[in-house]
N, C-alpha and C positions, 0 to 999 in steps of 0.2 A: 503493500500499499503506500501511496505517495505521503511523505512526511509533511507536506503542506495541508492536508486534508484537514487534520485537526485544528489547525489555525483558521481555516475557512469555516468549519462547522462551529467553532466557538464564536466568530465573528457573526455568523448568521443568527445564532442564538441571542446574540446582544441586541438584535433588532426588536424593539419593543411591540407588543401587540397593538394593531392599528395603523403600523408604519410599514413602509416597503423600502427596498434598496435595489439598486442595479446590481448585475453580476460584477461590472467593472468597479463599482463602488465598494463591494464586498472584498474584492480582490485588493484594492488599495488600502482599505482598513485593516486587512488582514497581513500587510507587508508584503504583498505580491502584486505590484503594479503591473499592469498590462497582461495580467493573467485571468481575464473574465472567463474565458473558455475552461480554464482549469476549475473554476467555481463551480460551473455547470456540471462538468464531469464528476467532481467530488461529490455533488449532492446526489449523483447516482450510485454512490458506494458507501452510503451510510450504513454502518453495522446494525444488524438486527438488534433491536432493543434499545438502541441508542436515539434519542429524539433531537431531531434537528428540525427548526421551523423554516423549511424549504419553500413553503408557499408565499414567504414574504420577499422572495428574489425575483426580479422582473428584469426584461431587457431594458436597455438604456432609454427607450421611447415610452416605457410604462405599460409594453404589452406582455402579456403572458407568452412564455416561450413554448408551450405546448400548442399543437394545432387546435383551432377553434372546434368546439364540439366533441373533443376527444374526452375520454374518460379522466385523464389527468388534468385537463383544463377545467372541467366540470368541478372536480374535487378542489382545485386551487381556488377557483371562484368561490366556492362554497366556504373554504376555509377563511378566506379574506373577508367574505361578507360577515361572517360570525364575529369578526373583530371590528365591524363596522368601516371597513375599507370599500368604498364604491368602485365596483368594476362595470364599467359600460362599454360595450362593443369590443370585449376582450382587452380592454386597457384601463389602467389606473392612472389617474392624474398625478403626476409627481409633485406638481406645485402644491397640492393638498397633503399628500400622503408620504412623501419621501422622507425617510429617517435622516435628521441632521443631528448627529451626535454633539452634546455639549463637551465643555472641556472636561469636566469630570468623567464623563464616559470614556473619551479618548484617553485620559490618563490612568483610570482605575479599572475600566471594564474591558477596554481593548489593550492587550499587551504586546501589540506589534508596531 
């Protein structure tokens, strides 16, 4: 397993309920700038029994990465809506829902 995966999963789990982040933002905050695709790949390798809030990670334009109407897209939409994140036409408005970690989160929650 790639040693960067744990950094990514920890960063994804730092995204608070009701907020979302892009794959690139997660990569940057995990200390892996330019590795947005690695973020996506890592979310497919979460070990059984480990909980990662994968549904809070979207494309940089706010779009869900799964094909529209797919089982995964419907599940992601449902999980986001349970957290009061508005998903319209397979997209979330980053202006309203993007996670902007404050200085405390950057210093004490994110270790990278």
